[in-house]
FITORMAR-207271 format. One record per residue: residue in one letter; x, y, z of N, C-alpha, C in turn. Coordinates in steps of 0.1 Angstrom, whole numbers, plus 5000, padded with zeros to 4 digits. Example, Ala and Ser with C-alpha at 12.3 -4.5 7.8 and 13.67 -1.06 7.14 Angstrom:
a513249435078512349555078513249675078/s512849785071513749895071512950005079/
***
This chain:
x801421116439801421226430801621176415/x800521146409800621096395800421216386/x799821316390799521436381800821516380/x801221546368802421626365802121776368/x803021836373802921996374803122056360/x802222146357802422226345802822366348/x804022396343804622526347804222626335/x803822746339803622856329804622966330/x804723046321805623156321804923286325/x804123286336803323406340804323496348/x804023636348804823716356804423696371/x805523716379805323706393805023836400/x804223836410804023956417804723946430/x805824026432806724016444806724146450/x806724156463806924276471807824256482/x808524356485809524356497808724376510/x809124286519808424296532809524346542/x809224456550810224526559810524406570/x811824416574812324326584811724366597/x810924286603810224316615810724246628/x811724156626812324076636813424156643/x813524156656814624216662816024146659/x817124216660818424156657818824056668/x819623956665820023856675820523906688/x821224026687821824086699820724126709/x819524166704818424206712817824086718/x817723976711817123866716818023806728/x819223816726820223756736820323846749/x819923976748820124076758819324026771/x819924046782819324016794819824116804/x818824176812819124286821819824216832/x820824306837821524266849820524246860/x820724136867819924106878820624126892/x819824156901820424176915819624086925/x820324006932819523916941819223996954/x817923976958817524046970816723936978/x816623966991815823877000814623967004/x813423917003812223987006811223897012/x810523947022809523867028808123917023/x807423817017806023847012805023767020/x803823817019802723757027802523617020/x802023517028801723387023800623397013/x799723487014798623507005799123546991/x800023636991800623686979801423566971/x802323496979803023396973802123286968/x801123246975800223146971799423186957/x799123306957798423366945799423356933/x800523396934801523396923801923256919/x802023166929802323026925801122966917/x799922996922798722936915798622986901/x798823126899798723186886799923126877/x801023116883802223066874801922926870/x801322846878801122706874800122706863/x799122796863798122806852798622846839/x799722926839800222986828801622916824/x802022806831803222726829804422816829/x804622896840805822976842806222976856/x807223046859807823056872807123166880/x806723146892806123256900807023376903/x808423346905809323456907809423546895/x809423476883809423556871808223646869/x807123606873805823686874806023806883/x806523786895806723886904807723986899/x808823946893809824026887809224116876/x808424056868807724126857806824226862/x806124196872805124296878805824426884/x807024396890807724506896808424586885/x808924516874809524596863808424676856/x807224626855806124706848805824826857/x805724816869805424916879806525026878/x807724986877808925086875808825156862/x808525086852808425156838807225256838/x806125226845805025316845805225436854/x806025426865806025536875807425596876/x808425546870809825596871809925726864/x810525826871810825956864812225956859/x812526026849813926026844814826086855/x816026026856817026076866817426216863/x817426296873817926436872818826466883/x819726566882820526606893819726696902/x819726646914819026726924819826826930/x819326946931820027056938819527076952/x820527106961820027126975819427266976/x819527356967819027476968819827576976/x820927536982821727616990822227746982/x822627726971823127846963822027946960/x820827896958819727986956819228056969/x819327986980819028056993820028156996/x821328136993822228236996822128366987/x821728336974821528446964820328526968/x819328476975818128546978818328626991/x819428606998819628697010820128827008/
***
């Protein structure tokens, strides 16, 4: 670098960028896990092992993510279920 840098006194155009990164506590968050024993077909396990090796990940992680995605798509909010006994008595 033989050329010297020539500095000028030009105005700078600066703008504020919103913080888009999650806070550290969200990055460290890990859902509570529950160990289960499940029997899967050999075909299913072979599929997940093959796909996991292609994507350089663990097959169990892929299965867990698949189940979590299913639950998020189909889970209904928890509500208190009534047996309807009080309504049946009132109708009599």
